[in-house]
KETI-961668 format. One line per 8 residues: number of its first residue (from 1); for each residue x, y, z of N, C-alpha, C, O, CB. Coordinates in pm, whole numbers, padded with zeros to 5 digits. Glycine has a CB too. Example, Ala and Ser with C-alpha at 12.3 -4.5 7.8 and 13.67 -1.06 7.14 Angstrom:
residues 2
1) 01319 -00569 00780 01230 -00450 00780 01320 -00330 00780 01424 -00332 00846 01131 -00447 00905 ~ 01285 -00225 00708 01367 -00106 00714 01290 00003 00787 01341 00114 00804 01408 -00060 00572
end
This chain:
residues 214
1) -02101 -07209 -12393 -02011 -07101 -12350 -02089 -06971 -12350 -02169 -06947 -12440 -01886 -07091 -12442 ~ -02067 -06885 -12251 -02138 -06760 -12241 -02080 -06655 -12334 -01985 -06681 -12408 -02136 -06710 -12099 ~ -02139 -06537 -12328 -02095 -06427 -12412 -01954 -06384 -12372 -01926 -06365 -12254 -02193 -06309 -12404 ~ -01865 -06368 -12471 -01728 -06325 -12444 -01695 -06206 -12533 -01609 -06213 -12620 -01627 -06441 -12468 ~ -01766 -06097 -12508 -01736 -05975 -12581 -01778 -05980 -12725 -01715 -05916 -12809 -01591 -05947 -12574 ~ -01884 -06053 -12758 -01931 -06054 -12895 -01885 -06175 -12974 -01925 -06191 -13090 -01888 -05931 -12964 ~ -01801 -06260 -12916 -01750 -06376 -12987 -01770 -06502 -12902 -01673 -06565 -12862 -01602 -06358 -13022 ~ -01897 -06538 -12876 -01923 -06652 -12786 -01871 -06784 -12839 -01845 -06875 -12761 -02070 -06664 -12761
9) -01856 -06797 -12972 -01810 -06925 -13028 -01660 -06943 -13010 -01610 -07056 -13005 -01846 -06933 -13176 ~ -01589 -06832 -12999 -01444 -06845 -13008 -01369 -06787 -12889 -01254 -06825 -12865 -01396 -06780 -13132 ~ -01431 -06697 -12816 -01369 -06649 -12694 -01270 -06536 -12710 -01197 -06505 -12616 -01302 -06758 -12629 ~ -01266 -06471 -12827 -01175 -06359 -12847 -01239 -06229 -12802 -01362 -06217 -12800 -01132 -06350 -12993 ~ -01158 -06133 -12767 -01204 -05998 -12738 -01136 -05905 -12837 -01013 -05899 -12840 -01172 -05957 -12589 ~ -01211 -05831 -12918 -01152 -05753 -13028 -01043 -05658 -12986 -00947 -05639 -13061 -01258 -05677 -13096 ~ -01054 -05596 -12869 -00956 -05495 -12830 -00839 -05552 -12751 -00745 -05479 -12720 -01023 -05388 -12750 ~ -00844 -05679 -12718 -00737 -05739 -12639 -00607 -05740 -12719 -00601 -05792 -12830 -00774 -05883 -12597
17) -00503 -05681 -12661 -00371 -05673 -12721 -00364 -05582 -12843 -00264 -05585 -12914 -00325 -05808 -12759 ~ -00468 -05502 -12871 -00461 -05405 -12979 -00403 -05274 -12924 -00432 -05235 -12811 -00601 -05381 -13042 ~ -00321 -05208 -13005 -00263 -05082 -12961 -00371 -04973 -12955 -00455 -04967 -13045 -00150 -05039 -13055 ~ -00370 -04887 -12853 -00466 -04777 -12848 -00441 -04677 -12960 -00330 -04667 -13012 -00459 -04707 -12714 ~ -00545 -04603 -12996 -00535 -04511 -13109 -00451 -04388 -13079 -00405 -04322 -13172 -00672 -04467 -13152 ~ -00429 -04357 -12951 -00362 -04231 -12917 -00215 -04249 -12881 -00157 -04164 -12813 -00432 -04165 -12803 ~ -00153 -04357 -12925 -00011 -04376 -12899 00070 -04265 -12966 00038 -04224 -13077 00036 -04514 -12949 ~ 00171 -04216 -12899 00259 -04115 -12956 00403 -04158 -12939 00436 -04237 -12850 00234 -03976 -12891
25) 00490 -04104 -13025 00631 -04136 -13016 00700 -04043 -12917 00657 -03930 -12895 00697 -04126 -13152 ~ 00810 -04093 -12858 00889 -04011 -12769 00966 -03905 -12846 00963 -03905 -12970 00984 -04097 -12688 ~ 01034 -03815 -12777 01103 -03705 -12844 01215 -03748 -12936 01255 -03673 -13025 01157 -03611 -12743 ~ 01269 -03870 -12916 01378 -03915 -13001 01328 -03998 -13119 01408 -04038 -13204 01476 -03997 -12920 ~ 01199 -04023 -13128 01145 -04104 -13235 01105 -04018 -13354 01060 -03905 -13335 01026 -04183 -13186 ~ 01122 -04069 -13478 01080 -03993 -13596 00929 -03985 -13603 00861 -04067 -13541 01135 -04057 -13724 ~ 00874 -03888 -13676 00729 -03879 -13690 00675 -03999 -13765 00746 -04059 -13846 00690 -03751 -13761 ~ 00550 -04033 -13738 00487 -04145 -13805 00465 -04114 -13952 00424 -04003 -13986 00355 -04180 -13738
33) 00491 -04210 -14038 00466 -04190 -14180 00318 -04180 -14207 00237 -04248 -14143 00527 -04303 -14262 ~ 00281 -04095 -14300 00144 -04089 -14346 00143 -04125 -14492 00239 -04096 -14564 00081 -03949 -14321 ~ 00035 -04187 -14538 00033 -04238 -14673 -00074 -04171 -14756 -00187 -04150 -14710 00012 -04387 -14672 ~ -00039 -04138 -14878 -00132 -04082 -14972 -00218 -04194 -15029 -00184 -04311 -15008 -00059 -04005 -15085 ~ -00328 -04165 -15099 -00416 -04271 -15149 -00348 -04376 -15235 -00393 -04490 -15240 -00526 -04210 -15228 ~ -00237 -04338 -15305 -00172 -04437 -15388 -00068 -04518 -15313 00003 -04599 -15373 -00108 -04372 -15505 ~ -00059 -04497 -15181 00027 -04579 -15098 00169 -04530 -15085 00252 -04599 -15026 00029 -04714 -15152 ~ 00202 -04409 -15139 00337 -04357 -15132 00347 -04264 -15012 00258 -04181 -14992 00375 -04284 -15263
41) 00453 -04275 -14929 00466 -04186 -14813 00460 -04040 -14855 00519 -04002 -14956 00597 -04213 -14739 ~ 00389 -03959 -14779 00376 -03819 -14811 00507 -03747 -14784 00589 -03795 -14705 00263 -03756 -14731 ~ 00529 -03631 -14847 00655 -03556 -14826 00676 -03524 -14679 00584 -03483 -14608 00654 -03426 -14907 ~ 00800 -03545 -14634 00834 -03514 -14495 00804 -03626 -14399 00840 -03616 -14281 00761 -03393 -14453 ~ 00740 -03732 -14445 00711 -03844 -14355 00834 -03930 -14341 00926 -03923 -14423 00592 -03926 -14405 ~ 00834 -04014 -14236 00948 -04101 -14210 00902 -04243 -14201 00816 -04276 -14119 01021 -04059 -14082 ~ 00959 -04330 -14284 00925 -04471 -14280 01041 -04551 -14332 01086 -04528 -14445 00798 -04500 -14362 ~ 01093 -04645 -14254 01203 -04728 -14298 01158 -04819 -14409 01050 -04878 -14402 01260 -04809 -14182
49) 01240 -04831 -14512 01203 -04917 -14625 01236 -05061 -14593 01322 -05089 -14510 01275 -04873 -14753 ~ 01168 -05151 -14660 01187 -05293 -14639 01301 -05344 -14725 01310 -05309 -14843 01058 -05371 -14669 ~ 01387 -05424 -14667 01495 -05486 -14741 01461 -05634 -14757 01482 -05712 -14664 01632 -05467 -14669 ~ 01408 -05673 -14872 01359 -05810 -14887 01471 -05910 -14888 01587 -05876 -14908 01279 -05823 -15014 ~ 01433 -06037 -14866 01530 -06145 -14872 01591 -06152 -15011 01536 -06097 -15106 01465 -06279 -14834 ~ 01702 -06220 -15022 01774 -06226 -15149 01694 -06296 -15258 01726 -06282 -15376 01905 -06296 -15130 ~ 01591 -06374 -15219 01515 -06446 -15321 01409 -06358 -15386 01338 -06403 -15476 01449 -06568 -15260 ~ 01398 -06231 -15343 01298 -06143 -15404 01346 -05998 -15404 01276 -05911 -15354 01164 -06155 -15330
57) 01465 -05969 -15460 01519 -05835 -15450 01442 -05732 -15529 01453 -05613 -15500 01661 -05834 -15494 ~ 01365 -05772 -15628 01298 -05677 -15716 01159 -05640 -15669 01092 -05561 -15736 01290 -05733 -15853 ~ 01113 -05694 -15557 00974 -05676 -15518 00953 -05565 -15416 00840 -05541 -15374 00921 -05803 -15464 ~ 01061 -05497 -15374 01048 -05398 -15268 00947 -05290 -15303 00854 -05265 -15225 01182 -05334 -15241 ~ 00962 -05225 -15419 00873 -05116 -15455 00733 -05166 -15480 00636 -05097 -15447 00925 -05044 -15576 ~ 00719 -05285 -15540 00587 -05340 -15569 00508 -05360 -15442 00392 -05317 -15434 00599 -05470 -15644 ~ 00566 -05424 -15343 00493 -05451 -15220 00470 -05323 -15140 00365 -05308 -15077 00569 -05552 -15135 ~ 00567 -05231 -15142 00548 -05107 -15069 00427 -05030 -15121 00352 -04973 -15042 00672 -05020 -15078
65) 00408 -05029 -15252 00298 -04951 -15309 00165 -05020 -15289 00063 -04951 -15273 00321 -04928 -15456 ~ 00161 -05151 -15289 00034 -05222 -15283 -00016 -05244 -15141 -00137 -05248 -15121 00047 -05353 -15351 ~ 00072 -05258 -15042 00028 -05303 -14912 00036 -05198 -14803 00012 -05228 -14686 00107 -05419 -14872 ~ 00070 -05072 -14838 00065 -04966 -14739 -00062 -04884 -14753 -00099 -04811 -14661 00187 -04877 -14751 ~ -00129 -04894 -14867 -00238 -04800 -14894 -00359 -04821 -14803 -00437 -04728 -14785 -00281 -04813 -15037 ~ -00376 -04939 -14744 -00492 -04963 -14660 -00460 -04952 -14512 -00546 -04979 -14428 -00550 -05098 -14690 ~ -00338 -04913 -14479 -00295 -04919 -14340 -00309 -04786 -14269 -00290 -04680 -14328 -00153 -04965 -14333 ~ -00342 -04794 -14141 -00346 -04675 -14058 -00210 -04652 -13992 -00188 -04546 -13932 -00456 -04687 -13952
73) -00119 -04748 -14001 00013 -04737 -13940 00120 -04739 -14046 00096 -04696 -14159 00035 -04850 -13840 ~ 00240 -04787 -14012 00349 -04794 -14108 00434 -04918 -14080 00432 -04973 -13970 00436 -04666 -14103 ~ 00509 -04959 -14181 00595 -05076 -14171 00739 -05032 -14149 00783 -04931 -14203 00583 -05165 -14297 ~ 00813 -05111 -14071 00954 -05083 -14049 01035 -05211 -14060 00999 -05315 -14005 00976 -05017 -13912 ~ 01145 -05200 -14133 01235 -05315 -14150 01300 -05352 -14017 01338 -05265 -13938 01343 -05284 -14256 ~ 01313 -05483 -13993 01382 -05535 -13874 01463 -05658 -13910 01441 -05721 -14013 01280 -05568 -13762 ~ 01555 -05691 -13823 01631 -05815 -13829 01615 -05885 -13695 01592 -05821 -13593 01783 -05788 -13862 ~ 01626 -06019 -13695 01603 -06092 -13571 01702 -06055 -13461 01678 -06083 -13344 01609 -06240 -13597
81) 01814 -05993 -13498 01912 -05952 -13398 01877 -05818 -13333 01945 -05773 -13242 02048 -05943 -13460 ~ 01768 -05755 -13383 01724 -05629 -13326 01805 -05511 -13379 01889 -05528 -13467 01733 -05634 -13176 ~ 01780 -05390 -13324 01679 -05361 -13221 01538 -05360 -13278 01518 -05346 -13399 01707 -05227 -13154 ~ 01440 -05376 -13190 01301 -05372 -13230 01242 -05236 -13191 01269 -05186 -13082 01220 -05488 -13165 ~ 01162 -05176 -13280 01110 -05042 -13251 00996 -05045 -13149 00937 -05151 -13125 01061 -04977 -13380 ~ 00966 -04931 -13088 00849 -04923 -12999 00721 -04916 -13080 00723 -04900 -13202 00860 -04800 -12907 ~ 00610 -04929 -13011 00477 -04913 -13071 00446 -05013 -13181 00374 -04981 -13276 00463 -04775 -13125 ~ 00501 -05133 -13171 00463 -05239 -13264 00321 -05285 -13232 00277 -05281 -13117 00563 -05358 -13259
89) 00250 -05330 -13334 00112 -05376 -13316 00113 -05519 -13263 00173 -05607 -13324 00032 -05368 -13449 ~ 00048 -05541 -13152 00045 -05672 -13089 -00054 -05765 -13159 -00160 -05722 -13205 00010 -05659 -12940 ~ -00017 -05892 -13165 -00102 -05989 -13234 -00147 -06104 -13146 -00251 -06163 -13173 -00029 -06043 -13352 ~ -00072 -06137 -13042 -00108 -06252 -12961 -00010 -06277 -12849 00069 -06190 -12813 -00118 -06374 -13047 ~ -00017 -06398 -12795 00068 -06437 -12683 00115 -06580 -12704 00036 -06668 -12739 -00008 -06425 -12548 ~ 00245 -06604 -12683 00300 -06738 -12697 00262 -06824 -12576 00206 -06773 -12478 00454 -06733 -12714 ~ 00292 -06950 -12582 00254 -07042 -12474 00316 -07005 -12340 00261 -07037 -12235 00293 -07183 -12511 ~ 00432 -06937 -12344 00499 -06898 -12220 00467 -06755 -12177 00526 -06705 -12082 00648 -06914 -12235
97) 00375 -06691 -12246 00335 -06555 -12210 00405 -06444 -12286 00369 -06328 -12270 00357 -06536 -12068 ~ 00505 -06477 -12368 00573 -06373 -12445 00478 -06315 -12550 00402 -06388 -12614 00700 -06430 -12513 ~ 00485 -06183 -12566 00396 -06115 -12660 00443 -06136 -12804 00563 -06132 -12832 00388 -05964 -12628 ~ 00348 -06158 -12893 00374 -06177 -13036 00322 -06054 -13111 00214 -06004 -13080 00308 -06308 -13090 ~ 00400 -06006 -13210 00364 -05886 -13283 00340 -05916 -13432 00379 -06020 -13484 00475 -05781 -13268 ~ 00275 -05819 -13497 00241 -05832 -13639 00365 -05804 -13725 00431 -05702 -13710 00127 -05734 -13677 ~ 00395 -05898 -13815 00505 -05879 -13909 00471 -05934 -14045 00362 -05986 -14067 00631 -05946 -13857 ~ 00564 -05922 -14137 00551 -05981 -14271 00691 -05999 -14329 00784 -05928 -14291 00462 -05892 -14364
105) 00705 -06093 -14422 00836 -06121 -14480 00819 -06182 -14618 00718 -06246 -14647 00917 -06215 -14390 ~ 00919 -06162 -14703 00922 -06225 -14835 00966 -06371 -14823 01052 -06405 -14742 01016 -06148 -14929 ~ 00905 -06455 -14906 00949 -06594 -14915 00897 -06655 -15045 00776 -06657 -15069 00900 -06676 -14791 ~ 00987 -06705 -15127 00951 -06772 -15252 00855 -06687 -15337 00759 -06740 -15395 00888 -06908 -15223 ~ 00881 -06557 -15343 00799 -06469 -15423 00672 -06419 -15358 00602 -06336 -15415 00763 -06537 -15546 ~ 00640 -06468 -15239 00522 -06423 -15164 00563 -06321 -15058 00675 -06325 -15006 00450 -06544 -15098 ~ 00473 -06229 -15026 00487 -06147 -14906 00390 -06202 -14804 00269 -06192 -14824 00461 -05994 -14935 ~ 00440 -06261 -14695 00361 -06346 -14606 00353 -06285 -14465 00455 -06242 -14412 00421 -06487 -14600
113) 00235 -06282 -14406 00223 -06240 -14265 00314 -06324 -14175 00328 -06444 -14194 00078 -06252 -14218 ~ 00374 -06258 -14077 00470 -06325 -13989 00436 -06300 -13843 00377 -06198 -13808 00613 -06278 -14020 ~ 00475 -06395 -13759 00468 -06373 -13614 00607 -06334 -13566 00705 -06402 -13595 00415 -06501 -13538 ~ 00613 -06225 -13492 00741 -06170 -13447 00742 -06170 -13294 00652 -06115 -13230 00765 -06026 -13503 ~ 00846 -06232 -13235 00858 -06238 -13089 00993 -06178 -13050 01093 -06249 -13047 00845 -06387 -13037 ~ 00997 -06048 -13020 01124 -05982 -12989 01200 -06042 -12872 01323 -06046 -12874 01100 -05837 -12962 ~ 01129 -06089 -12770 01197 -06144 -12653 01274 -06272 -12684 01363 -06311 -12609 01096 -06171 -12543 ~ 01239 -06335 -12795 01311 -06456 -12838 01397 -06431 -12961 01467 -06522 -13008 01211 -06567 -12867
121) 01393 -06308 -13013 01466 -06274 -13136 01432 -06370 -13250 01521 -06425 -13315 01616 -06275 -13110 ~ 01301 -06388 -13272 01257 -06477 -13379 01142 -06413 -13457 01067 -06331 -13404 01215 -06613 -13323 ~ 01130 -06454 -13581 01016 -06419 -13666 00989 -06540 -13755 01080 -06589 -13823 01043 -06288 -13751 ~ 00865 -06587 -13756 00829 -06704 -13833 00715 -06674 -13930 00625 -06596 -13899 00791 -06819 -13739 ~ 00722 -06738 -14047 00609 -06745 -14137 00575 -06893 -14153 00650 -06980 -14108 00641 -06678 -14276 ~ 00461 -06921 -14216 00433 -07059 -14253 00416 -07067 -14405 00356 -06980 -14468 00305 -07112 -14180 ~ 00471 -07174 -14461 00471 -07191 -14607 00496 -07337 -14640 00587 -07400 -14586 00579 -07099 -14673 ~ 00415 -07391 -14729 00437 -07528 -14776 00432 -07631 -14667 00502 -07733 -14674 00567 -07537 -14844
129) 00349 -07607 -14564 00336 -07704 -14455 00435 -07689 -14343 00433 -07767 -14248 00347 -07839 -14510 ~ 00523 -07588 -14352 00629 -07574 -14252 00626 -07437 -14185 00578 -07339 -14242 00765 -07597 -14316 ~ 00679 -07431 -14063 00708 -07305 -13994 00851 -07268 -14030 00943 -07346 -14008 00688 -07317 -13837 ~ 00870 -07147 -14085 01000 -07109 -14140 01051 -06982 -14071 00980 -06881 -14064 00990 -07086 -14294 ~ 01173 -06987 -14021 01236 -06873 -13957 01282 -06773 -14063 01343 -06812 -14164 01355 -06917 -13869 ~ 01253 -06645 -14040 01299 -06538 -14130 01388 -06442 -14052 01351 -06393 -13945 01176 -06462 -14193 ~ 01507 -06416 -14106 01599 -06325 -14038 01567 -06179 -14067 01593 -06092 -13984 01741 -06357 -14078 ~ 01512 -06152 -14185 01478 -06015 -14223 01328 -06007 -14250 01271 -06095 -14314 01559 -05971 -14349
137) 01266 -05901 -14200 01121 -05891 -14205 01081 -05747 -14175 01166 -05663 -14149 01053 -05989 -14105 ~ 00952 -05720 -14179 00898 -05592 -14138 00804 -05611 -14021 00743 -05717 -14005 00825 -05523 -14255 ~ 00793 -05507 -13939 00693 -05506 -13831 00599 -05389 -13854 00640 -05284 -13905 00762 -05496 -13689 ~ 00474 -05407 -13816 00375 -05302 -13828 00377 -05217 -13701 00368 -05268 -13590 00234 -05362 -13852 ~ 00388 -05085 -13721 00395 -04992 -13608 00278 -04896 -13609 00229 -04853 -13713 00527 -04913 -13611 ~ 00234 -04865 -13489 00137 -04758 -13468 00005 -04789 -13540 00001 -04875 -13628 00195 -04624 -13517 ~ -00100 -04720 -13503 -00228 -04734 -13570 -00337 -04786 -13479 -00310 -04831 -13368 -00214 -04826 -13688 ~ -00460 -04778 -13526 -00578 -04821 -13451 -00639 -04942 -13522 -00690 -04929 -13633 -00682 -04705 -13438
145) -00634 -05057 -13457 -00680 -05181 -13518 -00771 -05258 -13423 -00767 -05238 -13301 -00562 -05268 -13559 ~ -00851 -05343 -13478 -00932 -05438 -13401 -00917 -05575 -13467 -00874 -05586 -13582 -01082 -05394 -13395 ~ -00954 -05676 -13392 -00954 -05813 -13444 -01099 -05859 -13458 -01175 -05858 -13362 -00873 -05909 -13350 ~ -01135 -05900 -13580 -01274 -05939 -13610 -01280 -06089 -13639 -01196 -06144 -13711 -01329 -05858 -13731 ~ -01381 -06154 -13582 -01397 -06298 -13604 -01434 -06327 -13748 -01510 -06252 -13810 -01503 -06355 -13510 ~ -01380 -06436 -13802 -01414 -06481 -13938 -01393 -06632 -13943 -01341 -06693 -13849 -01326 -06409 -14047 ~ -01436 -06691 -14053 -01426 -06836 -14066 -01419 -06877 -14212 -01464 -06804 -14300 -01546 -06905 -13998 ~ -01362 -06993 -14238 -01362 -07057 -14370 -01304 -06969 -14481 -01355 -06970 -14593 -01503 -07097 -14407
153) -01199 -06894 -14451 -01133 -06814 -14553 -01192 -06676 -14576 -01138 -06599 -14656 -01136 -06886 -14679 ~ -01301 -06643 -14506 -01362 -06512 -14523 -01283 -06406 -14447 -01213 -06438 -14350 -01508 -06513 -14477 ~ -01295 -06280 -14490 -01234 -06168 -14420 -01332 -06051 -14419 -01407 -06034 -14515 -01099 -06127 -14487 ~ -01334 -05970 -14312 -01421 -05852 -14308 -01380 -05749 -14413 -01269 -05753 -14466 -01419 -05788 -14168 ~ -01471 -05656 -14443 -01443 -05553 -14543 -01327 -05463 -14501 -01257 -05409 -14587 -01567 -05469 -14567 ~ -01307 -05447 -14372 -01201 -05358 -14323 -01070 -05431 -14295 -00981 -05374 -14232 -01247 -05287 -14198 ~ -01058 -05555 -14339 -00936 -05633 -14316 -00815 -05565 -14380 -00825 -05509 -14489 -00951 -05775 -14369 ~ -00702 -05573 -14313 -00577 -05514 -14362 -00505 -05616 -14451 -00476 -05727 -14407 -00486 -05470 -14244
161) -00478 -05578 -14574 -00399 -05663 -14662 -00253 -05658 -14619 -00189 -05553 -14627 -00414 -05620 -14811 ~ -00201 -05769 -14572 -00063 -05773 -14525 00033 -05803 -14639 00144 -05749 -14643 -00048 -05879 -14414 ~ -00009 -05887 -14732 00079 -05926 -14841 00002 -05993 -14951 -00117 -05969 -14968 00187 -06018 -14791 ~ 00072 -06078 -15028 00008 -06147 -15140 00096 -06263 -15183 00216 -06266 -15155 -00017 -06051 -15259 ~ 00034 -06359 -15251 00110 -06468 -15310 00177 -06420 -15438 00147 -06311 -15486 00019 -06589 -15338 ~ 00266 -06500 -15492 00337 -06463 -15614 00242 -06444 -15731 00273 -06369 -15824 00440 -06568 -15648 ~ 00126 -06511 -15728 00030 -06495 -15838 -00078 -06390 -15807 -00176 -06379 -15880 -00037 -06629 -15868 ~ -00060 -06314 -15700 -00145 -06199 -15676 -00259 -06215 -15579 -00335 -06120 -15560 -00199 -06156 -15800
169) -00276 -06331 -15516 -00385 -06346 -15420 -00352 -06272 -15291 -00245 -06294 -15234 -00413 -06495 -15392 ~ -00441 -06183 -15242 -00415 -06111 -15117 -00405 -06206 -14998 -00474 -06307 -14991 -00524 -06009 -15093 ~ -00316 -06171 -14904 -00303 -06244 -14779 -00329 -06147 -14663 -00290 -06031 -14669 -00161 -06309 -14767 ~ -00396 -06197 -14560 -00436 -06115 -14447 -00377 -06173 -14319 -00341 -06290 -14313 -00590 -06106 -14438 ~ -00368 -06089 -14216 -00319 -06135 -14086 -00435 -06191 -14004 -00531 -06120 -13973 -00248 -06022 -14010 ~ -00425 -06318 -13970 -00523 -06381 -13883 -00455 -06424 -13754 -00333 -06419 -13742 -00589 -06501 -13952 ~ -00535 -06466 -13657 -00480 -06524 -13535 -00580 -06624 -13480 -00701 -06612 -13502 -00448 -06414 -13429 ~ -00529 -06723 -13410 -00615 -06829 -13357 -00555 -06885 -13228 -00435 -06875 -13203 -00633 -06942 -13461
177) -00643 -06942 -13148 -00600 -07011 -13026 -00548 -07149 -13065 -00614 -07223 -13138 -00717 -07021 -12922 ~ -00429 -07184 -13013 -00372 -07315 -13044 -00276 -07355 -12933 -00179 -07286 -12905 -00298 -07313 -13181 ~ -00305 -07468 -12870 -00217 -07524 -12766 -00179 -07421 -12659 -00063 -07412 -12620 -00091 -07580 -12830 ~ -00276 -07346 -12614 -00251 -07250 -12508 -00190 -07119 -12552 -00156 -07035 -12468 -00163 -07310 -12409 ~ -00177 -07098 -12681 -00123 -06972 -12733 -00230 -06902 -12816 -00329 -06962 -12857 00003 -06997 -12818 ~ -00207 -06774 -12840 -00286 -06696 -12935 -00188 -06657 -13044 -00114 -06560 -13031 -00357 -06569 -12868 ~ -00187 -06734 -13153 -00081 -06725 -13253 -00131 -06664 -13383 -00232 -06709 -13437 -00023 -06863 -13280 ~ -00061 -06561 -13434 -00098 -06502 -13563 -00043 -06582 -13680 00055 -06656 -13667 -00049 -06360 -13571
185) -00107 -06566 -13795 -00063 -06633 -13916 -00127 -06567 -14037 -00165 -06450 -14033 -00098 -06783 -13910 ~ -00139 -06642 -14144 -00190 -06586 -14270 -00327 -06643 -14303 -00351 -06764 -14294 -00092 -06614 -14385 ~ -00418 -06553 -14342 -00547 -06595 -14395 -00536 -06594 -14547 -00510 -06491 -14608 -00664 -06502 -14345 ~ -00555 -06711 -14607 -00552 -06725 -14753 -00692 -06766 -14798 -00728 -06884 -14789 -00443 -06829 -14799 ~ -00771 -06670 -14848 -00913 -06697 -14876 -00938 -06819 -14965 -01033 -06893 -14942 -00973 -06578 -14940 ~ -00854 -06840 -15066 -00877 -06952 -15158 -00858 -07087 -15091 -00905 -07189 -15142 -00784 -06941 -15277 ~ -00789 -07089 -14977 -00769 -07214 -14904 -00872 -07235 -14794 -00878 -07342 -14732 -00630 -07216 -14843 ~ -00955 -07133 -14770 -01065 -07147 -14675 -01024 -07160 -14530 -01092 -07227 -14452 -01144 -07263 -14710
193) -00911 -07096 -14492 -00864 -07111 -14354 -00761 -07005 -14321 -00722 -06925 -14406 -00803 -07251 -14332 ~ -00720 -07006 -14194 -00604 -06930 -14149 -00493 -07031 -14116 -00515 -07125 -14041 -00638 -06840 -14024 ~ -00376 -07010 -14173 -00261 -07093 -14140 -00176 -07022 -14036 -00146 -06903 -14050 -00177 -07126 -14267 ~ -00137 -07094 -13931 -00048 -07036 -13830 00082 -07117 -13823 00079 -07240 -13835 -00117 -07031 -13692 ~ 00196 -07048 -13803 00323 -07119 -13782 00336 -07159 -13636 00337 -07075 -13547 00443 -07030 -13825 ~ 00345 -07290 -13613 00351 -07336 -13474 00418 -07472 -13468 00383 -07564 -13542 00208 -07343 -13412 ~ 00516 -07485 -13378 00581 -07613 -13354 00647 -07673 -13476 00652 -07796 -13490 00482 -07709 -13301 ~ 00697 -07588 -13565 00764 -07636 -13685 00672 -07667 -13800 00718 -07709 -13907 00842 -07755 -13652
201) 00542 -07647 -13782 00445 -07684 -13885 00357 -07565 -13925 00351 -07464 -13856 00358 -07798 -13836 ~ 00291 -07582 -14038 00187 -07490 -14084 00053 -07550 -14043 00009 -07650 -14101 00195 -07464 -14240 ~ -00010 -07489 -13944 -00132 -07545 -13886 -00254 -07473 -13942 -00260 -07350 -13939 -00129 -07536 -13731 ~ -00351 -07548 -13993 -00472 -07491 -14050 -00578 -07472 -13943 -00607 -07563 -13865 -00526 -07580 -14163 ~ -00638 -07350 -13939 -00744 -07318 -13843 -00865 -07266 -13919 -00856 -07163 -13985 -00694 -07213 -13738 ~ -00980 -07336 -13910 -01099 -07290 -13983 -01165 -07167 -13923 -01230 -07091 -13994 -01199 -07401 -13989 ~ -01149 -07146 -13791 -01204 -07029 -13722 -01088 -06945 -13670 -00989 -06998 -13620 -01298 -07072 -13604 ~ -01099 -06814 -13682 -00987 -06726 -13652 -01036 -06582 -13641 -01153 -06554 -13664 -00877 -06738 -13760
209) -00946 -06493 -13605 -00971 -06350 -13610 -00884 -06287 -13717 -00779 -06341 -13752 -00945 -06284 -13472 ~ -00928 -06173 -13771 -00857 -06102 -13877 -00825 -05961 -13830 -00909 -05894 -13770 -00940 -06099 -14008 ~ -00702 -05916 -13858 -00663 -05779 -13826 -00735 -05682 -13918 -00727 -05693 -14041 -00510 -05761 -13838 ~ -00806 -05585 -13858 -00886 -05489 -13935 -00857 -05348 -13888 -00817 -05326 -13773 -01036 -05520 -13921 ~ -00876 -05252 -13977 -00866 -05112 -13940 -00986 -05076 -13853 -01099 -05113 -13884 -00860 -05021 -14067 ~ -00960 -05006 -13745 -01066 -04968 -13653 -01163 -04871 -13719 -01260 -04828 -13657 -01008 -04906 -13527
end
């Protein structure tokens, strides 16, 4: 295979489907939240808080403080019934061409990267070998990101921490080509792979891309 933008082994292009750095909100949109070094929104900023699933009601503040500090954008709570906000960060494309966006959701004590498809009103995570529908989740909005190739559980230094397992292992947003789709999922370093939710299953991919700060 010839050169494909720096990723001849895998065929990804880092800037494909990444939001440009100069996106701005319309006049009816709130200002983008900015985060201080400790991960707390700065005074006067606007950011919708996450409403976790009923199985993890006490983790809202914990995850907000730990997983916003490395982000150039902000998280916003959503439900599968919508509405979905503008300027969501794109992650891939489904088999039918529908765009997939970056999300995350609580499940069994974990905060897990999610694939969000607004046109289908669905959001899925993968856990315990299964693809699991989540009705409540967050979407990542705004920011300058690139996708960097990685393999065997590794992540670049600039990788964005999306969440963590209940025992504290960081989880990252990965994406991989599978059955004609470009599907996002979770990179779990200790497992040496990226897991993607697809076709009702948790599919393991040894080669993948990782969402990174530009």
